[in-house]
C-alpha positions as CSV (number, residue, x, y, z in Angstrom):
1,M,-8.1,-2.3,-12.9
2,S,-7.6,-3.3,-9.2
3,N,-8.1,-6.8,-7.9
4,L,-9.8,-5.3,-4.7
5,S,-13.5,-4.7,-4.4
6,Q,-15.0,-1.6,-2.9
7,T,-16.1,-3.7,0.0
8,Q,-12.6,-4.9,0.7
9,V,-11.3,-1.3,0.6
10,E,-14.0,-0.3,3.1
11,D,-13.3,-3.3,5.3
12,F,-9.6,-2.4,5.4
13,H,-10.3,1.2,6.5
14,R,-12.8,0.1,9.1
15,D,-10.9,-2.9,10.5
16,G,-7.3,-2.2,9.7
17,F,-6.8,-5.4,7.7
18,I,-8.3,-7.7,5.1
19,V,-7.6,-11.3,4.1
20,I,-7.5,-12.4,0.5
21,K,-7.9,-16.1,-0.1
22,N,-5.8,-17.8,-2.7
23,F,-3.9,-14.6,-3.4
24,C,-1.0,-16.7,-4.8
25,S,-1.7,-20.0,-6.7
26,A,-0.5,-23.3,-5.3
27,E,2.3,-23.4,-7.9
28,E,3.4,-19.8,-7.0
29,T,3.4,-20.6,-3.3
30,Q,5.3,-23.8,-3.7
31,K,8.0,-22.0,-5.8
32,L,8.3,-19.3,-3.1
33,Y,8.5,-21.9,-0.3
34,N,11.1,-24.0,-2.1
35,T,13.2,-20.9,-2.6
36,A,12.7,-19.8,1.0
37,T,13.9,-23.2,2.4
38,G,16.6,-23.9,-0.2
39,D,18.3,-20.6,-1.1
40,Q,21.7,-20.4,0.7
41,N,21.8,-16.6,0.5
42,L,18.5,-16.3,2.4
43,I,19.6,-18.8,5.0
44,N,23.0,-17.2,5.6
45,N,21.4,-13.7,6.1
46,A,18.8,-14.8,8.6
47,L,18.6,-12.8,11.8
48,D,17.7,-14.4,15.2
49,L,15.5,-12.3,17.4
50,N,14.8,-13.5,20.9
51,D,11.3,-13.1,22.5
52,Q,10.9,-12.6,26.2
53,T,11.3,-16.3,27.0
54,G,14.4,-16.6,24.9
55,K,12.8,-18.5,22.0
56,K,14.2,-17.4,18.7
57,T,12.3,-16.2,15.6
58,K,14.4,-16.1,12.4
59,L,13.9,-13.6,9.6
60,S,15.7,-12.5,6.6
61,L,15.1,-8.8,5.7
62,W,16.0,-6.9,2.6
63,F,15.2,-3.5,1.0
64,K,15.4,-3.3,-2.8
65,P,13.2,-5.9,-4.5
66,G,15.4,-7.7,-7.1
67,N,15.0,-9.9,-10.1
68,D,14.2,-13.1,-8.2
69,V,11.1,-14.9,-7.2
70,F,10.5,-12.8,-4.1
71,G,11.4,-9.6,-5.9
72,Y,8.9,-10.5,-8.6
73,L,6.2,-11.2,-6.0
74,T,6.7,-7.8,-4.3
75,R,6.8,-6.0,-7.7
76,S,3.9,-8.0,-9.1
77,K,0.9,-6.2,-10.6
78,K,-1.5,-7.9,-8.2
79,V,0.5,-6.8,-5.1
80,V,1.2,-3.2,-6.2
81,E,-2.4,-2.6,-7.3
82,A,-3.8,-3.9,-4.0
83,V,-1.4,-1.7,-2.0
84,T,-2.2,1.3,-4.2
85,D,-5.9,1.0,-3.5
86,L,-5.3,0.9,0.3
87,L,-2.6,3.6,0.8
88,D,-3.8,7.0,1.7
89,S,-1.9,8.8,-1.0
90,D,-1.9,9.6,-4.8
91,A,1.9,9.3,-4.9
92,P,3.6,6.3,-6.5
93,V,4.0,3.1,-4.4
94,C,7.5,2.3,-3.0
95,H,8.8,-0.9,-1.4
96,F,10.2,-0.2,2.1
97,H,11.4,-3.8,2.8
98,S,10.4,-7.4,2.7
99,K,11.1,-10.1,5.3
100,L,11.0,-13.8,5.2
101,M,9.6,-15.1,8.5
102,Q,10.9,-18.5,9.5
103,K,9.0,-19.9,12.5
104,E,10.3,-23.4,12.9
105,P,8.4,-26.3,14.7
106,K,8.9,-26.3,18.5
107,V,11.5,-23.6,18.6
108,G,10.0,-20.6,16.7
109,G,9.6,-17.7,19.1
110,A,6.7,-15.4,19.8
111,W,6.2,-11.9,18.5
112,E,5.0,-9.6,21.2
113,W,2.1,-7.2,20.8
114,H,3.2,-4.3,18.6
115,Q,2.3,-1.9,15.8
116,D,4.7,-1.9,12.8
117,Y,4.7,1.9,13.1
118,G,6.1,1.3,16.7
119,Y,9.2,0.3,14.8
120,W,9.0,2.6,11.9
121,Y,8.5,5.7,14.0
122,K,12.2,5.2,14.8
123,N,12.8,5.6,11.0
124,Q,10.9,8.9,11.3
125,F,8.3,8.1,8.6
126,M,5.9,10.9,8.8
127,F,2.5,9.3,7.9
128,P,1.4,5.9,9.3
129,D,-1.6,5.9,6.9
130,Q,0.9,5.7,4.1
131,L,2.6,2.5,5.3
132,I,1.1,-0.9,4.8
133,S,2.2,-4.6,4.9
134,I,1.1,-7.6,2.9
135,M,1.8,-11.0,4.3
136,V,1.6,-14.1,2.1
137,A,1.5,-17.4,3.9
138,L,4.0,-19.9,2.5
139,T,2.7,-22.7,4.8
140,P,-0.6,-22.9,6.7
141,A,-0.9,-20.5,9.6
142,N,-3.2,-21.5,12.5
143,K,-3.6,-21.3,16.2
144,A,-1.4,-24.4,16.7
145,N,1.7,-23.0,14.9
146,G,1.4,-19.4,16.1
147,C,-0.6,-17.6,13.5
148,L,-0.9,-13.8,13.6
149,Q,-3.4,-12.3,16.0
150,V,-4.8,-8.9,15.4
151,I,-7.0,-6.5,17.3
152,K,-9.7,-5.4,14.9
153,G,-9.9,-1.6,14.5
154,S,-6.9,-0.9,16.7
155,H,-5.2,1.1,13.8
156,K,-7.6,3.9,14.9
157,L,-5.8,4.2,18.2
158,G,-2.9,6.0,16.6
159,R,0.7,5.2,17.6
160,I,1.1,3.6,21.0
161,N,4.3,3.9,23.1
162,H,6.7,1.0,22.4
163,G,9.7,-0.4,24.3
164,F,11.8,-3.5,24.3
165,A,10.5,-7.0,24.9
166,G,13.4,-9.3,24.6
167,E,15.1,-8.2,21.4
168,Q,11.8,-7.1,20.0
169,V,9.9,-3.8,20.2
170,G,6.7,-4.3,22.1
171,A,3.6,-2.0,22.7
172,D,2.6,-0.5,26.1
173,M,0.7,-3.5,27.6
174,V,-1.7,-1.2,29.5
175,M,-3.0,0.2,26.2
176,V,-3.0,-3.3,24.7
177,E,-5.1,-4.7,27.5
178,N,-7.5,-1.7,27.2
179,A,-7.7,-2.4,23.5
180,L,-8.5,-6.0,24.1
181,K,-11.3,-5.0,26.4
182,T,-12.7,-2.7,23.8
183,M,-12.1,-4.4,20.4
184,E,-12.3,-7.9,19.0
185,L,-9.3,-10.2,19.0
186,V,-9.0,-12.1,15.6
187,Y,-6.8,-15.1,14.9
188,S,-5.7,-14.7,11.3
189,E,-5.7,-18.4,10.2
190,L,-4.4,-18.7,6.7
191,E,-3.9,-21.4,4.1
192,A,-0.7,-21.4,2.1
193,G,-1.1,-18.8,-0.6
194,D,-3.6,-16.6,1.3
195,A,-2.7,-13.0,2.0
196,L,-3.2,-10.7,5.0
197,I,-2.9,-7.0,4.3
198,F,-2.7,-4.7,7.3
199,H,-2.3,-1.1,8.4
200,S,1.0,0.0,10.1
201,N,-0.9,0.9,13.3
202,L,-2.8,-2.3,13.6
203,L,-1.9,-4.1,16.9
204,H,-0.8,-7.6,16.2
205,R,1.2,-10.5,17.8
206,S,1.9,-14.2,17.3
207,E,2.6,-17.0,19.8
208,A,5.5,-19.4,19.7
209,N,5.3,-22.3,17.3
210,L,4.9,-25.3,19.6
211,S,3.5,-27.5,16.9
212,D,5.2,-30.1,14.7
213,H,4.7,-27.9,11.6
214,P,6.6,-24.8,10.3
215,R,5.0,-21.4,9.8
216,W,6.7,-19.5,7.0
217,S,5.5,-16.3,5.4
218,I,6.8,-13.4,3.3
219,I,5.8,-9.9,4.6
220,S,6.4,-7.0,2.2
221,C,6.1,-3.4,3.5
222,Y,5.2,-0.5,1.3
223,C,4.9,3.3,1.6
224,S,3.9,6.1,-0.7
225,Q,6.7,8.2,-2.2
226,S,5.3,11.2,-0.4
227,N,5.9,9.6,3.0
228,L,9.3,10.9,3.9
229,A,11.6,9.0,6.3
230,Y,14.2,11.2,8.0
231,N,16.1,8.4,9.7
232,E,16.3,5.7,7.1
233,T,19.6,5.1,5.2
234,S,18.2,2.7,2.6
235,T,16.7,4.2,-0.5
236,S,14.1,1.7,-1.6
237,W,11.4,3.5,0.4
238,K,11.6,6.5,-1.9
239,T,12.0,4.6,-5.2
240,P,8.7,3.8,-7.1
241,V,8.2,0.1,-7.6
242,E,9.0,-1.2,-11.1
243,I,6.0,-3.4,-11.7
244,V,6.3,-6.8,-13.4
245,P,3.5,-9.0,-14.7
246,N,2.1,-11.6,-12.3
247,E,3.5,-14.3,-14.6
248,A,7.0,-13.3,-13.7
249,I,6.8,-15.2,-10.4
250,L,6.4,-18.6,-12.2
251,N,8.8,-17.6,-15.0
252,W,11.7,-17.1,-12.7
253,E,14.5,-19.7,-13.1
254,S,14.7,-21.6,-9.8
255,E,18.4,-22.2,-10.2
256,A,19.1,-18.5,-9.7
257,T,20.0,-17.1,-6.3
258,V,18.2,-14.5,-4.3
259,D,20.5,-11.5,-4.4
260,A,19.4,-8.7,-2.0
261,D,20.7,-5.9,0.3
262,F,20.0,-7.8,3.5
263,L,19.7,-6.0,6.8
264,K,22.2,-6.5,9.5
265,K,20.9,-6.4,13.1
266,E,23.4,-3.6,14.1
267,N,22.0,-1.3,11.3
268,D,18.3,-1.4,12.5
269,P,17.4,1.9,14.1
270,A,14.5,0.3,15.9
271,L,17.0,-1.9,17.9
272,K,19.5,0.8,18.8
273,S,17.9,2.2,22.0
274,T,16.3,0.8,25.1
275,G,13.4,1.8,27.3
276,W,10.0,3.2,26.5
277,E,9.9,5.8,23.8
278,G,7.5,8.8,24.0
């Protein structure tokens, strides 16, 4: 049985996102955060992406979910069941990739307005309704430290043209400004352990972290097995998730190392061209 109510499913399809409070327990969240800040493999494989002002946002991105605390979170029954309820498909759920977002105090850069499908269109995924992301906050996220902002209902606009903004892919700002005139801007303020689940065409951004507090989160992206990607060399996106019990997160031995197929910046198709894309 799913952990989502019918109201939550309806809210997602209407608004393009839902927030689930206390999705991860305090103990689970602390274990995830301790691993995020202390695992040398995660740290060594972090990518720096500049925003338009030159501030850096760090992220570590990997494809296949492994047998570590982050792999167990992304493969957990509660995550996969929630994603299954919200994806527009009867096919098995596959894990496209996960990324550990590391927005440090004072230096953590902004993310420009974009849709995830603005990136993933370059991977030539066919169906944006069969792509979804779940973000679990590892620290509090608020206006002061650059929490995610979303435009409510903007997933119904379809894919908007995207081009480069710094080293990031940003949405056509004329359409963004029109969307802001038409729809509600929502600051997704989260406590550690809360989850935000959102559609691949939802417009979202975050401001630089100018506070004294870090903002860390894990974002896992999923697709249905029927959603073919014709320009994606990884294979996780077409491999059904091997679900593990929720208890696996806390049962993982903290001394183990995160062992994942991390993305290198030069291998990302979304960063290989410049200029606006039609």
